VOVOVO-135493 format. One record per residue (C-alpha): residue number from 1; x negated, y, z negated. Coordinates in nm, 4 decimals, padded with zeros to 6 digits. Each point is the difference from the previous one (the first is absolute). Layout:
residues N
@num NUM east X north Y up Z .
...
***
This chain:
residues 413
@num 1 east -00.6698 north 00.3319 up 02.6605 .
@num 2 east 00.0104 north 00.0035 up -00.3803 .
@num 3 east -00.3126 north 00.0167 up -00.2155 .
@num 4 east -00.0817 north -00.2578 up -00.2659 .
@num 5 east 00.1001 north 00.2423 up -00.2755 .
@num 6 east 00.3439 north 00.0758 up 00.1465 .
@num 7 east 00.3058 north -00.1596 up -00.1660 .
@num 8 east 00.0556 north -00.3601 up 00.1130 .
@num 9 east 00.3774 north 00.0254 up 00.0070 .
@num 10 east 00.0389 north -00.3521 up 00.1380 .
@num 11 east -00.0834 north -00.1197 up -00.3520 .
@num 12 east 00.3679 north 00.0746 up -00.0724 .
@num 13 east 00.2903 north -00.1806 up 00.1630 .
@num 14 east 00.3523 north -00.1154 up -00.0818 .
@num 15 east -00.0235 north -00.2395 up -00.2926 .
@num 16 east -00.3520 north 00.1298 up -00.0695 .
@num 17 east 00.0691 north 00.3674 up -00.0548 .
@num 18 east -00.3059 north 00.0494 up -00.2232 .
@num 19 east 00.1605 north 00.3038 up -00.1626 .
@num 20 east -00.1308 north 00.1978 up -00.2952 .
@num 21 east 00.1544 north 00.2790 up -00.2022 .
@num 22 east 00.0026 north 00.2247 up -00.3017 .
@num 23 east 00.2959 north 00.0435 up -00.2368 .
@num 24 east 00.0163 north 00.3088 up -00.2207 .
@num 25 east 00.2472 north 00.0842 up -00.2764 .
@num 26 east 00.0530 north 00.3707 up -00.0657 .
@num 27 east 00.1514 north 00.1704 up -00.3033 .
@num 28 east 00.3176 north 00.1018 up 00.1852 .
@num 29 east 00.2168 north -00.1507 up 00.2783 .
@num 30 east -00.1317 north 00.0326 up 00.3557 .
@num 31 east 00.1444 north 00.2663 up 00.2302 .
@num 32 east 00.0120 north -00.1803 up 00.3355 .
@num 33 east 00.0198 north 00.3138 up 00.2131 .
@num 34 east -00.3072 north 00.1538 up -00.1605 .
@num 35 east -00.1837 north -00.3324 up 00.0276 .
@num 36 east 00.0769 north -00.0213 up 00.3746 .
@num 37 east -00.1098 north 00.3630 up 00.0521 .
@num 38 east -00.3223 north -00.0707 up -00.1893 .
@num 39 east -00.0765 north -00.3060 up 00.2113 .
@num 40 east 00.0556 north 00.1970 up 00.3208 .
@num 41 east -00.2187 north 00.2863 up -00.1261 .
@num 42 east -00.2948 north -00.2369 up -00.0557 .
@num 43 east 00.0018 north -00.1244 up 00.3595 .
@num 44 east -00.2664 north 00.2466 up 00.1179 .
@num 45 east -00.2379 north -00.0911 up -00.2852 .
@num 46 east 00.0352 north -00.3789 up 00.0342 .
@num 47 east 00.0615 north -00.0539 up 00.3735 .
@num 48 east -00.1551 north -00.3483 up -00.0155 .
@num 49 east 00.2922 north -00.1265 up -00.2139 .
@num 50 east 00.2752 north 00.1482 up 00.2206 .
@num 51 east -00.0448 north -00.2448 up 00.2835 .
@num 52 east 00.1699 north -00.2777 up 00.1917 .
@num 53 east -00.1523 north -00.2953 up 00.1793 .
@num 54 east -00.0385 north -00.0093 up 00.3777 .
@num 55 east -00.0327 north -00.3593 up 00.1179 .
@num 56 east -00.2387 north -00.0845 up 00.2821 .
@num 57 east -00.1105 north -00.3343 up 00.1393 .
@num 58 east -00.2886 north -00.0178 up -00.2476 .
@num 59 east 00.0750 north 00.2343 up -00.2884 .
@num 60 east 00.2413 north 00.2104 up -00.2025 .
@num 61 east -00.1149 north 00.3600 up 00.0068 .
@num 62 east 00.1205 north 00.2531 up -00.2594 .
@num 63 east 00.1348 north 00.3094 up 00.1734 .
@num 64 east 00.1693 north 00.3127 up -00.1424 .
@num 65 east 00.3670 north -00.0441 up -00.0871 .
@num 66 east 00.1931 north 00.3293 up 00.0147 .
@num 67 east 00.3168 north -00.1492 up -00.1539 .
@num 68 east 00.0796 north 00.0736 up -00.3662 .
@num 69 east -00.1284 north -00.2404 up -00.2607 .
@num 70 east 00.2764 north -00.2158 up -00.1495 .
@num 71 east 00.0780 north 00.1183 up -00.3542 .
@num 72 east 00.2849 north -00.2080 up -00.1418 .
@num 73 east 00.1911 north -00.0231 up -00.3273 .
@num 74 east -00.0478 north -00.3748 up -00.0372 .
@num 75 east -00.2374 north -00.2562 up -00.1461 .
@num 76 east 00.0769 north -00.2482 up 00.2781 .
@num 77 east -00.2635 north -00.0905 up 00.2634 .
@num 78 east -00.0255 north 00.2122 up 00.3143 .
@num 79 east -00.1270 north -00.1564 up 00.3231 .
@num 80 east -00.3018 north 00.1820 up 00.1423 .
@num 81 east -00.0411 north 00.0620 up 00.3731 .
@num 82 east 00.3763 north -00.0115 up 00.0594 .
@num 83 east 00.2769 north 00.2581 up 00.0334 .
@num 84 east 00.0628 north -00.0413 up -00.3759 .
@num 85 east -00.3397 north 00.1569 up -00.0744 .
@num 86 east -00.0008 north 00.2305 up 00.3052 .
@num 87 east -00.2781 north -00.2334 up 00.1204 .
@num 88 east -00.2344 north 00.1256 up -00.2723 .
@num 89 east -00.2404 north -00.2284 up -00.1867 .
@num 90 east 00.0757 north 00.1748 up -00.3298 .
@num 91 east 00.3235 north 00.0727 up -00.1868 .
@num 92 east 00.1135 north 00.1607 up -00.3248 .
@num 93 east 00.2689 north -00.1300 up -00.2340 .
@num 94 east 00.1442 north 00.1427 up -00.3173 .
@num 95 east 00.2498 north -00.1018 up -00.2638 .
@num 96 east 00.0706 north 00.1954 up -00.3175 .
@num 97 east -00.3349 north 00.1256 up -00.1323 .
@num 98 east -00.2067 north -00.2433 up 00.2065 .
@num 99 east -00.1477 north 00.0435 up 00.3454 .
@num 100 east -00.2071 north -00.2414 up 00.2057 .
@num 101 east -00.2153 north 00.0653 up 00.3036 .
@num 102 east -00.0731 north -00.3133 up 00.2027 .
@num 103 east -00.2326 north -00.0388 up 00.2955 .
@num 104 east -00.1559 north -00.2583 up 00.2307 .
@num 105 east -00.3124 north -00.1151 up -00.1835 .
@num 106 east -00.1999 north -00.0239 up 00.3245 .
@num 107 east 00.0045 north 00.3812 up 00.0124 .
@num 108 east -00.1547 north 00.0593 up -00.3406 .
@num 109 east -00.0922 north -00.1335 up -00.3424 .
@num 110 east 00.0745 north 00.1200 up -00.3528 .
@num 111 east -00.2907 north 00.2453 up -00.0071 .
@num 112 east 00.1055 north 00.1462 up 00.3371 .
@num 113 east 00.3709 north 00.0143 up -00.0872 .
@num 114 east -00.0085 north 00.1556 up -00.3467 .
@num 115 east -00.0967 north 00.3507 up 00.1277 .
@num 116 east 00.3247 north 00.0010 up 00.2020 .
@num 117 east 00.2053 north -00.0956 up -00.3066 .
@num 118 east -00.1641 north 00.2794 up -00.1995 .
@num 119 east 00.0673 north 00.2555 up 00.2729 .
@num 120 east 00.3610 north -00.1123 up 00.0467 .
@num 121 east 00.0657 north 00.0434 up -00.3706 .
@num 122 east -00.1791 north 00.3373 up 00.0019 .
@num 123 east 00.2209 north 00.1364 up 00.2773 .
@num 124 east 00.3191 north -00.1578 up -00.1384 .
@num 125 east -00.0479 north 00.1256 up -00.3558 .
@num 126 east -00.1072 north 00.3444 up 00.1273 .
@num 127 east 00.3198 north 00.0291 up 00.2031 .
@num 128 east 00.2272 north -00.1473 up -00.2675 .
@num 129 east -00.1211 north 00.2128 up -00.2895 .
@num 130 east -00.1276 north 00.2986 up 00.2027 .
@num 131 east -00.3345 north -00.0182 up -00.1795 .
@num 132 east -00.3419 north 00.0878 up 00.1451 .
@num 133 east -00.2069 north -00.2929 up -00.1247 .
@num 134 east -00.3786 north -00.0008 up 00.0057 .
@num 135 east -00.0794 north -00.1472 up 00.3427 .
@num 136 east -00.3503 north -00.1213 up -00.0919 .
@num 137 east -00.0491 north -00.3591 up 00.1144 .
@num 138 east 00.3082 north -00.0160 up 00.2247 .
@num 139 east 00.0102 north -00.0333 up 00.3794 .
@num 140 east 00.2484 north 00.2582 up 00.1256 .
@num 141 east 00.1129 north 00.1545 up 00.3302 .
@num 142 east -00.2207 north 00.2858 up 00.1156 .
@num 143 east -00.3209 north -00.1741 up -00.1052 .
@num 144 east -00.2485 north -00.1162 up 00.2584 .
@num 145 east -00.0022 north -00.3803 up 00.0263 .
@num 146 east -00.3645 north -00.1079 up -00.0432 .
@num 147 east -00.1645 north -00.2444 up 00.2382 .
@num 148 east -00.0865 north -00.2215 up -00.2966 .
@num 149 east 00.3737 north -00.0554 up -00.0497 .
@num 150 east 00.0971 north -00.0896 up 00.3555 .
@num 151 east -00.3224 north -00.0927 up 00.1830 .
@num 152 east -00.2244 north -00.3050 up -00.0112 .
@num 153 east -00.0366 north -00.0744 up -00.3740 .
@num 154 east -00.3464 north -00.1453 up 00.0582 .
@num 155 east -00.1391 north 00.2412 up 00.2600 .
@num 156 east -00.3212 north 00.0602 up -00.1959 .
@num 157 east -00.0884 north -00.3714 up -00.0140 .
@num 158 east -00.1628 north -00.2169 up 00.2649 .
@num 159 east 00.2538 north -00.2777 up -00.0432 .
@num 160 east -00.1432 north -00.2147 up 00.2806 .
@num 161 east -00.3389 north -00.0132 up -00.1721 .
@num 162 east 00.1432 north -00.1199 up -00.3335 .
@num 163 east -00.1582 north -00.3139 up -00.1421 .
@num 164 east 00.1656 north -00.2682 up -00.2088 .
@num 165 east 00.0006 north 00.0876 up -00.3719 .
@num 166 east -00.2074 north -00.1989 up -00.2461 .
@num 167 east 00.3104 north -00.1454 up -00.1662 .
@num 168 east 00.3161 north -00.1213 up 00.1716 .
@num 169 east 00.2678 north -00.1893 up -00.1902 .
@num 170 east 00.0696 north -00.3445 up 00.1416 .
@num 171 east 00.3752 north -00.0564 up 00.0441 .
@num 172 east 00.1844 north -00.2481 up -00.2205 .
@num 173 east 00.2011 north -00.2297 up 00.2234 .
@num 174 east 00.2070 north -00.1999 up -00.2504 .
@num 175 east 00.1070 north 00.2737 up -00.2407 .
@num 176 east 00.2995 north -00.0083 up -00.2330 .
@num 177 east 00.3430 north 00.0977 up 00.1317 .
@num 178 east 00.2652 north 00.1267 up -00.2391 .
@num 179 east 00.2727 north -00.0371 up 00.2589 .
@num 180 east -00.1089 north -00.2383 up 00.2776 .
@num 181 east 00.3324 north 00.0272 up 00.1850 .
@num 182 east 00.1094 north 00.3665 up 00.0080 .
@num 183 east 00.3498 north 00.0632 up 00.1328 .
@num 184 east -00.0296 north 00.3712 up 00.0559 .
@num 185 east 00.1516 north 00.1143 up -00.3309 .
@num 186 east -00.2094 north 00.2822 up -00.1481 .
@num 187 east 00.0577 north 00.1420 up -00.3457 .
@num 188 east -00.1526 north 00.3076 up -00.1635 .
@num 189 east -00.0517 north 00.0639 up -00.3717 .
@num 190 east -00.0997 north 00.3495 up -00.1148 .
@num 191 east -00.2073 north 00.0593 up -00.3142 .
@num 192 east -00.1384 north 00.3003 up -00.1833 .
@num 193 east -00.3157 north -00.0242 up -00.2157 .
@num 194 east -00.1676 north 00.2860 up -00.1923 .
@num 195 east -00.3255 north 00.0998 up 00.1688 .
@num 196 east -00.1755 north 00.0632 up -00.3323 .
@num 197 east 00.0598 north -00.3556 up -00.1241 .
@num 198 east -00.0939 north -00.1624 up 00.3306 .
@num 199 east -00.3254 north 00.1948 up 00.0300 .
@num 200 east -00.0865 north -00.0650 up -00.3648 .
@num 201 east 00.0428 north -00.3707 up 00.0644 .
@num 202 east -00.2069 north 00.0235 up 00.3189 .
@num 203 east -00.2855 north 00.1715 up -00.1858 .
@num 204 east 00.0082 north -00.2535 up -00.2827 .
@num 205 east 00.0053 north -00.2997 up 00.2343 .
@num 206 east -00.2334 north 00.1093 up 00.2825 .
@num 207 east 00.2846 north 00.0408 up 00.2425 .
@num 208 east 00.1591 north 00.2393 up 00.2441 .
@num 209 east 00.3774 north 00.0173 up 00.0604 .
@num 210 east -00.0108 north -00.2186 up 00.3112 .
@num 211 east -00.2459 north -00.2507 up -00.1508 .
@num 212 east 00.1925 north -00.0169 up -00.3276 .
@num 213 east 00.3358 north -00.0579 up 00.1684 .
@num 214 east -00.1544 north -00.2637 up 00.2275 .
@num 215 east -00.1173 north -00.1863 up -00.3106 .
@num 216 east 00.3348 north 00.0332 up -00.1787 .
@num 217 east 00.1825 north -00.1149 up 00.3138 .
@num 218 east -00.2353 north -00.2989 up 00.0379 .
@num 219 east 00.0638 north -00.1015 up -00.3619 .
@num 220 east 00.3753 north 00.0238 up 00.0569 .
@num 221 east -00.0143 north -00.2116 up 00.3174 .
@num 222 east -00.1960 north -00.2695 up -00.1865 .
@num 223 east 00.2579 north -00.0117 up -00.2782 .
@num 224 east 00.2793 north -00.0105 up 00.2548 .
@num 225 east -00.1457 north -00.3258 up 00.1405 .
@num 226 east -00.2539 north -00.1372 up -00.2513 .
@num 227 east -00.0365 north -00.3393 up 00.1732 .
@num 228 east -00.1433 north 00.1379 up 00.3246 .
@num 229 east -00.3740 north -00.0472 up 00.0517 .
@num 230 east -00.0208 north 00.2286 up 00.3031 .
@num 231 east -00.1976 north 00.3235 up 00.0019 .
@num 232 east 00.1951 north 00.3252 up -00.0061 .
@num 233 east -00.1068 north 00.2414 up 00.2713 .
@num 234 east 00.1003 north 00.3538 up -00.0999 .
@num 235 east -00.0986 north 00.3015 up 00.2049 .
@num 236 east -00.0766 north 00.3577 up -00.1008 .
@num 237 east 00.0564 north 00.2658 up 00.2659 .
@num 238 east -00.2929 north 00.1948 up 00.1457 .
@num 239 east 00.0248 north 00.3231 up 00.1994 .
@num 240 east -00.2802 north -00.0199 up 00.2572 .
@num 241 east 00.0426 north 00.3659 up 00.0966 .
@num 242 east -00.0546 north 00.1033 up -00.3604 .
@num 243 east -00.2919 north -00.2419 up -00.0398 .
@num 244 east -00.1739 north 00.1778 up 00.2890 .
@num 245 east 00.0778 north 00.3499 up -00.1223 .
@num 246 east 00.3081 north 00.0971 up 00.2016 .
@num 247 east 00.2959 north 00.0450 up -00.2349 .
@num 248 east 00.2046 north 00.2151 up 00.2392 .
@num 249 east 00.0734 north -00.2176 up 00.3051 .
@num 250 east 00.3556 north -00.1250 up 00.0252 .
@num 251 east -00.0688 north -00.3318 up 00.1756 .
@num 252 east 00.0274 north -00.3519 up -00.1384 .
@num 253 east -00.3430 north -00.1210 up -00.1029 .
@num 254 east 00.0850 north -00.1844 up -00.3194 .
@num 255 east -00.1082 north -00.3555 up -00.0623 .
@num 256 east -00.0742 north -00.2134 up -00.3035 .
@num 257 east -00.2611 north -00.1522 up -00.2248 .
@num 258 east 00.0778 north -00.3624 up -00.0840 .
@num 259 east -00.0265 north -00.1029 up -00.3649 .
@num 260 east 00.0171 north -00.3719 up -00.0734 .
@num 261 east 00.1280 north -00.1261 up -00.3359 .
@num 262 east -00.0860 north -00.3699 up -00.0285 .
@num 263 east 00.1811 north -00.2254 up -00.2471 .
@num 264 east -00.3105 north -00.0320 up -00.2196 .
@num 265 east 00.0159 north 00.3641 up -00.1165 .
@num 266 east 00.3641 north 00.0042 up -00.1081 .
@num 267 east -00.0964 north -00.0011 up -00.3699 .
@num 268 east -00.2631 north 00.2749 up 00.0274 .
@num 269 east 00.0773 north 00.3174 up -00.1919 .
@num 270 east 00.1186 north 00.3092 up 00.1851 .
@num 271 east -00.3258 north 00.1917 up -00.0460 .
@num 272 east -00.2036 north -00.2699 up 00.1715 .
@num 273 east 00.2581 north -00.0390 up 00.2786 .
@num 274 east 00.0021 north 00.3776 up 00.0598 .
@num 275 east -00.3809 north 00.0137 up 00.0092 .
@num 276 east -00.0203 north -00.2839 up 00.2531 .
@num 277 east 00.2816 north 00.1515 up 00.2075 .
@num 278 east -00.1688 north 00.3418 up 00.0128 .
@num 279 east -00.3262 north -00.1650 up 00.1008 .
@num 280 east 00.1672 north -00.1878 up 00.2862 .
@num 281 east 00.1762 north 00.3194 up 00.1070 .
@num 282 east -00.3218 north 00.2043 up -00.0007 .
@num 283 east -00.1794 north -00.2609 up 00.2127 .
@num 284 east 00.2625 north 00.0438 up 00.2733 .
@num 285 east 00.0759 north 00.3703 up -00.0392 .
@num 286 east -00.3228 north 00.1362 up 00.1478 .
@num 287 east -00.0458 north 00.2447 up 00.2921 .
@num 288 east -00.1812 north -00.2642 up 00.2074 .
@num 289 east 00.2971 north -00.2343 up -00.0388 .
@num 290 east 00.2345 north 00.2732 up 00.1202 .
@num 291 east -00.2140 north 00.0836 up 00.3030 .
@num 292 east -00.0152 north -00.3709 up 00.0863 .
@num 293 east 00.3787 north -00.0256 up -00.0339 .
@num 294 east 00.0479 north 00.2906 up 00.2408 .
@num 295 east -00.2441 north -00.1544 up 00.2473 .
@num 296 east 00.1950 north -00.3276 up -00.0026 .
@num 297 east 00.3272 north 00.1890 up 00.0389 .
@num 298 east -00.1432 north 00.1870 up 00.2979 .
@num 299 east -00.1033 north -00.3303 up 00.1603 .
@num 300 east 00.3483 north -00.1438 up -00.0622 .
@num 301 east 00.1577 north 00.3053 up 00.1624 .
@num 302 east -00.2146 north -00.0501 up 00.3095 .
@num 303 east 00.1072 north -00.3659 up 00.0265 .
@num 304 east 00.3650 north 00.0972 up -00.0291 .
@num 305 east -00.0239 north 00.2986 up 00.2335 .
@num 306 east 00.1168 north -00.1694 up 00.3199 .
@num 307 east 00.2120 north -00.2675 up -00.1669 .
@num 308 east 00.3702 north 00.0263 up 00.0968 .
@num 309 east 00.2175 north 00.1608 up -00.2635 .
@num 310 east 00.2234 north -00.3063 up -00.0409 .
@num 311 east -00.3058 north -00.2100 up -00.0782 .
@num 312 east -00.1078 north 00.2526 up -00.2641 .
@num 313 east 00.3447 north -00.0156 up -00.1572 .
@num 314 east -00.0276 north -00.3777 up -00.0106 .
@num 315 east -00.3474 north 00.0032 up -00.1586 .
@num 316 east 00.0842 north 00.2510 up -00.2712 .
@num 317 east 00.3407 north -00.1552 up -00.0615 .
@num 318 east -00.1583 north -00.3375 up -00.0705 .
@num 319 east -00.2696 north 00.1612 up -00.2148 .
@num 320 east 00.2661 north 00.1739 up -00.2100 .
@num 321 east 00.1625 north -00.3343 up -00.0768 .
@num 322 east -00.3231 north -00.1584 up -00.1217 .
@num 323 east -00.0896 north 00.0559 up -00.3660 .
@num 324 east -00.3532 north 00.1307 up -00.0540 .
@num 325 east -00.0154 north 00.0539 up -00.3753 .
@num 326 east 00.1899 north -00.0805 up -00.3181 .
@num 327 east 00.0677 north 00.3585 up -00.1044 .
@num 328 east -00.1220 north 00.3568 up 00.0456 .
@num 329 east -00.0603 north 00.3122 up -00.2083 .
@num 330 east -00.0217 north 00.3461 up 00.1544 .
@num 331 east -00.0767 north 00.3267 up -00.1799 .
@num 332 east 00.0454 north 00.3292 up 00.1836 .
@num 333 east -00.2091 north 00.2286 up -00.2168 .
@num 334 east 00.1993 north 00.3172 up -00.0666 .
@num 335 east 00.0777 north 00.1477 up -00.3417 .
@num 336 east 00.1782 north 00.3258 up 00.0723 .
@num 337 east 00.2195 north 00.1862 up 00.2452 .
@num 338 east -00.1262 north 00.3252 up -00.1468 .
@num 339 east 00.2655 north 00.2584 up -00.0707 .
@num 340 east 00.2754 north -00.2468 up 00.0981 .
@num 341 east -00.0648 north -00.2423 up -00.2872 .
@num 342 east 00.2701 north 00.1386 up -00.2356 .
@num 343 east 00.2685 north -00.0656 up 00.2642 .
@num 344 east -00.0861 north -00.3676 up 00.0567 .
@num 345 east 00.1078 north -00.2900 up -00.2217 .
@num 346 east -00.1413 north -00.3042 up 00.1821 .
@num 347 east -00.1942 north -00.1052 up 00.3074 .
@num 348 east -00.0253 north -00.3520 up 00.1426 .
@num 349 east -00.1849 north -00.1271 up 00.3065 .
@num 350 east 00.1723 north -00.2666 up 00.2071 .
@num 351 east -00.1229 north -00.2729 up 00.2334 .
@num 352 east 00.1223 north -00.3342 up 00.1268 .
@num 353 east -00.1662 north -00.3131 up -00.1444 .
@num 354 east -00.0435 north -00.1794 up 00.3316 .
@num 355 east -00.3338 north -00.1859 up 00.0037 .
@num 356 east 00.0098 north -00.0272 up -00.3811 .
@num 357 east 00.2588 north -00.1127 up -00.2521 .
@num 358 east -00.0294 north 00.2822 up -00.2548 .
@num 359 east -00.1339 north 00.3558 up 00.0159 .
@num 360 east -00.0519 north 00.2751 up -00.2556 .
@num 361 east -00.0117 north 00.3544 up 00.1346 .
@num 362 east -00.1376 north 00.2532 up -00.2496 .
@num 363 east 00.0617 north 00.3743 up -00.0078 .
@num 364 east -00.0812 north 00.2514 up -00.2732 .
@num 365 east 00.1733 north 00.3276 up -00.0831 .
@num 366 east 00.0763 north 00.2104 up -00.3069 .
@num 367 east -00.2295 north -00.2151 up -00.2153 .
@num 368 east 00.1837 north -00.3214 up 00.0829 .
@num 369 east -00.0697 north -00.2946 up 00.2263 .
@num 370 east 00.2922 north -00.1083 up 00.2171 .
@num 371 east -00.0136 north -00.3607 up 00.1174 .
@num 372 east 00.2023 north -00.1588 up 00.2777 .
@num 373 east -00.0020 north -00.3762 up -00.0510 .
@num 374 east 00.1232 north -00.1529 up 00.3275 .
@num 375 east 00.0541 north -00.3682 up 00.0740 .
@num 376 east 00.1311 north -00.2080 up 00.2916 .
@num 377 east 00.2402 north -00.1990 up -00.2195 .
@num 378 east 00.2864 north 00.0992 up -00.2297 .
@num 379 east -00.0667 north -00.1946 up -00.3214 .
@num 380 east -00.1398 north 00.2284 up -00.2740 .
@num 381 east -00.1881 north -00.2646 up -00.2025 .
@num 382 east -00.3480 north 00.1112 up 00.1122 .
@num 383 east 00.0849 north 00.3661 up -00.0581 .
@num 384 east 00.1126 north -00.0777 up -00.3559 .
@num 385 east -00.3261 north -00.1845 up -00.0660 .
@num 386 east -00.1893 north 00.2996 up 00.1405 .
@num 387 east 00.1818 north 00.2208 up -00.2516 .
@num 388 east -00.0966 north -00.2439 up -00.2765 .
@num 389 east -00.3653 north 00.0385 up 00.1038 .
@num 390 east 00.0299 north 00.3785 up -00.0211 .
@num 391 east 00.1435 north -00.0396 up -00.3508 .
@num 392 east -00.2802 north -00.2398 up -00.0968 .
@num 393 east -00.2493 north 00.2648 up 00.1104 .
@num 394 east 00.1805 north 00.2619 up -00.2151 .
@num 395 east 00.0859 north 00.1997 up 00.3103 .
@num 396 east 00.3380 north 00.1723 up -00.0437 .
@num 397 east 00.2280 north 00.0056 up 00.3015 .
@num 398 east 00.3501 north 00.0961 up 00.1062 .
@num 399 east 00.1920 north -00.1880 up 00.2693 .
@num 400 east 00.1848 north 00.2707 up 00.1914 .
@num 401 east 00.2031 north -00.2044 up 00.2490 .
@num 402 east -00.0069 north -00.2849 up 00.2480 .
@num 403 east 00.1537 north -00.0330 up 00.3437 .
@num 404 east -00.0177 north -00.1890 up 00.3260 .
@num 405 east -00.2164 north 00.1359 up 00.2792 .
@num 406 east 00.1386 north 00.2957 up 00.1915 .
@num 407 east -00.2990 north 00.0614 up 00.2287 .
@num 408 east 00.0764 north 00.0801 up 00.3625 .
@num 409 east -00.0178 north -00.2513 up 00.2837 .
@num 410 east -00.1097 north 00.0753 up 00.3561 .
@num 411 east 00.1269 north -00.0876 up 00.3442 .
@num 412 east -00.1970 north 00.1263 up 00.2974 .
@num 413 east 00.2091 north 00.1636 up 00.2736 .
***
């Protein structure tokens, strides 16, 4: 029987793959053979990612998968848990100088996944250039895997005794929808912003990167539809593991703080909007809120424990089709890959905007912020207004490319 902290793989199903990924551009074209060898070499250090799903009456249990990981010279989607992916729940693609690693989101979150990306690049670049890089900060074969990485992330807490936090955000029921009738088309826009300019602006306007971009996105959404009176409900991602002091565990324990932007504040200046946004974020991003979240998740797991698997698929499938918020901003806080930095041009984090209409995923490397602006519609009007808001804030940017979603699907076998 699975524990409450084990991956809930039934959160993913055909049509609701709930896939995440990381796309990296290197300085030179990818060598596919070396990339495949590197992925195979990392198996012993990251066994929890080299798995397949074993279906039972009540659950999908991750078990070791001895087959090679699919590493393919394509940018087209690969179907997880099928022969195409060797039944893995992770796959690697490459094309020219770009590579992408994609994985079932139920296994991990951005904070848990980034160490794998760093280690994959470490091994690949070491093999390709025959260089002995400084291994400080990388998870590599031969190291002991600590219990904090693979065990109960909250073992030191009495989760059952947790009490409700002083402040809990009441949900907004009738929030604004950018795209009330999504058809499944997902488009990605990739931007590069200089870290120095963004942080200067944050310091001058009482912001942080995620708060600032939430404000700029809210302003753009208002200008995209100025007649709407509805409140915008924009979320900022929270890593509950990190909030409670465990930054090593690979499991998915990310959730969100909800920031409401009512119509009445649309003419407020950016400094005031950033201050209010940071205040709302700090109220929700407290250790007691995280412990309470984990307690509720544990109770939910117990309720679902003996529910038939098909019923779980149905519940999560319906939940994935119901919008919860207007938009989302997520910032995976990493500024360096150490000795590998000179070999990397860009890094972008990828996710599917399913229960939201627009998402901004933020990564930082080589003194630049890399933004993935994803949306569940194809028209670029809102994105262009967002760029106008960056210009109005004197934030320089470079649009690198745009493309339709290539994230993997899943089909349980």
